[in-house]
C-alpha positions in Angstrom: -20.8 14.6 -5.0 -18.4 17.5 -4.2 -15.5 15.2 -5.2 -17.0 14.6 -8.8 -17.9 18.2 -9.2 -14.2 19.3 -8.6 -13.1 16.7 -11.2 -15.6 17.9 -13.7 -14.6 21.5 -13.2 -10.9 20.5 -13.8 -11.7 18.4 -16.9 -13.7 21.4 -18.3 -10.6 23.6 -17.6 -8.4 21.2 -19.3 -10.7 21.0 -22.4 -11.1 24.8 -22.5 -7.3 25.1 -22.5 -6.9 22.7 -25.3 -9.6 24.4 -27.4 -7.9 27.8 -26.9 -4.7 26.4 -28.1 -2.9 26.5 -24.7 -1.4 23.1 -23.9 -2.4 21.3 -20.7 0.5 21.0 -18.3 1.9 17.7 -17.3 1.4 18.4 -13.5 -2.0 18.7 -12.0 -3.1 22.4 -11.0 -2.5 23.5 -7.5 -6.2 24.0 -7.0 -7.1 20.3 -7.4 -8.0 18.6 -4.0 -5.9 15.4 -3.2 -8.9 13.2 -3.3 -9.8 14.6 -6.8 -6.3 14.0 -7.8 -6.6 10.3 -6.7 -9.7 10.0 -8.8 -7.9 11.4 -11.8 -5.0 8.9 -11.2 -7.6 6.0 -11.0 -9.1 7.3 -14.4 -5.6 7.4 -15.8 -4.9 3.9 -14.9 -8.2 2.8 -16.5 -7.0 4.5 -19.7 -3.6 2.8 -19.5 -1.9 6.2 -19.2 0.3 5.1 -16.3 2.9 8.1 -16.5 -0.1 10.5 -16.1 -1.6 8.4 -13.2 1.8 8.5 -11.4 1.7 12.4 -11.9 -1.7 12.5 -10.3 -0.8 10.2 -7.4 2.4 12.1 -6.8 0.5 15.3 -6.6 -2.0 13.8 -4.1 0.6 12.0 -2.1 2.8 15.2 -2.0 -0.1 16.8 -0.1 -0.4 14.1 2.4 -2.8 11.6 0.9 -1.6 8.2 2.3 -3.6 6.2 -0.3 -1.7 8.0 -3.1 1.6 7.6 -1.3 1.0 3.7 -1.4 0.1 4.0 -5.1 3.3 6.0 -6.0 5.3 3.5 -4.0 3.6 0.5 -5.9 4.4 2.1 -9.3 8.1 2.8 -8.5 8.4 -0.7 -6.9 7.0 -2.4 -10.0 8.3 0.2 -12.7 5.0 1.3 -13.8 4.9 4.8 -15.4 8.6 5.3 -14.4 11.7 3.3 -14.2 11.7 0.7 -11.4 13.2 2.5 -8.3 13.2 0.5 -5.0 14.5 3.5 -2.9 11.8 5.7 -4.2 9.2 3.0 -3.5 10.6 2.7 0.1 10.4 6.4 0.5 6.8 6.7 -0.5 5.7 3.7 1.4 7.4 4.9 4.5 5.6 8.3 4.2 2.2 6.4 4.2 3.3 3.9 6.9 4.2 6.7 9.1 0.5 7.8 8.9 -0.4 4.2 10.0 -1.5 2.9 6.6 -1.7 -0.9 6.9 -1.1 -1.5 3.2 2.1 0.6 3.2 3.3 -1.2 6.3 2.8 -4.6 4.6 4.6 -3.4 1.5 7.5 -2.3 3.6 7.5 -5.6 5.3 7.6 -7.3 1.9 10.5 -5.2 0.6 12.5 -6.0 3.8 11.6 -9.6 3.6 12.9 -9.9 0.0 15.6 -7.4 0.2 14.2 -5.0 -2.5 16.2 -1.7 -2.3 17.7 -2.8 1.2 19.4 -5.7 2.6 17.0 -8.5 3.6 16.1 -7.7 7.1 13.8 -10.4 8.8 13.3 -8.4 11.8 12.2 -5.2 10.2 10.0 -7.2 7.8 8.3 -8.9 10.8 7.9 -5.5 12.5 6.2 -4.0 9.5 4.1 -7.0 8.9 3.0 -7.1 12.5 2.0 -3.4 12.6 -0.3 -4.0 9.6 -1.5 -7.3 10.9 -2.6 -5.5 14.2 -4.8 -3.3 12.1 -6.5 -6.3 10.5 -4.6 -6.7 7.2 -5.1 -10.3 6.0 -2.2 -10.1 3.7 0.1 -8.9 6.5 -1.2 -11.7 8.7 -0.4 -14.3 6.1 3.0 -12.7 5.3 3.9 -12.6 9.0 2.8 -16.2 9.5 4.6 -17.4 6.4 7.7 -15.7 7.6 7.5 -17.7 10.9 6.2 -20.9 9.2 9.1 -20.9 6.7 11.7 -20.5 9.4 13.2 -17.5 7.9 13.1 -15.9 11.3 12.3 -17.0 14.8 11.8 -13.6 16.6 9.5 -13.2 19.5 5.8 -12.8 18.3 6.5 -14.8 15.2 5.8 -18.0 17.0 2.3 -16.7 17.8 1.8 -15.6 14.1 2.4 -19.2 13.2 -1.1 -19.8 14.9 -2.7 -17.4 12.2 -1.5 -19.6 9.4 -2.6 -22.9 11.2 -6.0 -21.3 11.8 -6.2 -20.7 8.0 -5.3 -24.2 7.2 -7.8 -25.5 9.8 -10.6 -23.3 8.4 -10.0 -24.7 4.8 -9.7 -28.4 6.1 -12.9 -28.3 8.2 -16.3 -27.7 6.7 -18.8 -25.5 8.6 -20.5 -28.6 10.1 -17.2 -29.8 11.7 -16.0 -28.9 15.2 -15.7 -25.1 16.0 -12.6 -23.5 15.1 -10.4 -22.2 17.9 -10.4 -18.5 18.0 -7.4 -16.5 16.5 -5.3 -15.3 19.4 -5.1 -11.5 19.5 -1.6 -10.2 18.5 0.9 -9.4 21.1 1.6 -5.8 22.0 2.8 -3.8 19.1 6.5 -3.3 18.8 8.0 0.2 18.5 8.0 1.5 15.1 11.3 1.1 13.4 
């Protein structure tokens, strides 16, 4: 409720400035909470105003909001609201990943696996995917298993990750009345953060 109230106050302030003839600034006001800035970013996306959404997410991410940092990274990675810039995407994803955000860790793994903004690095991709997978990210589990399954790398815990992909295939092939599925093995100990 507090979140919506702050957004409403900000919206009223913008409307008042427009009525008084004062142009609204392109950057969010310093008094807006990061969570409210995220909400404004989401509303800007819904209105197809991606440049404004990027401003809101940058504002929130610049104040330590990991979810906003991931959004900014995604916008730069895909050239939404700004020119495509893999180096900026990596920088914003890394800020969120350093806070333990599994989506950011998965995205970093993807960028290293595909050499976006960096040379392809199977080992770093696997490390980032593993960190996200250990937090329960289904996308990271799939990406890590696919890395192992496709033979792109054969590094340590990737062999165990292959089991995650095999379990997915087994679950799809066997209806619930079939034999019980073997449990997915817990992931090996986490590697050190790159």
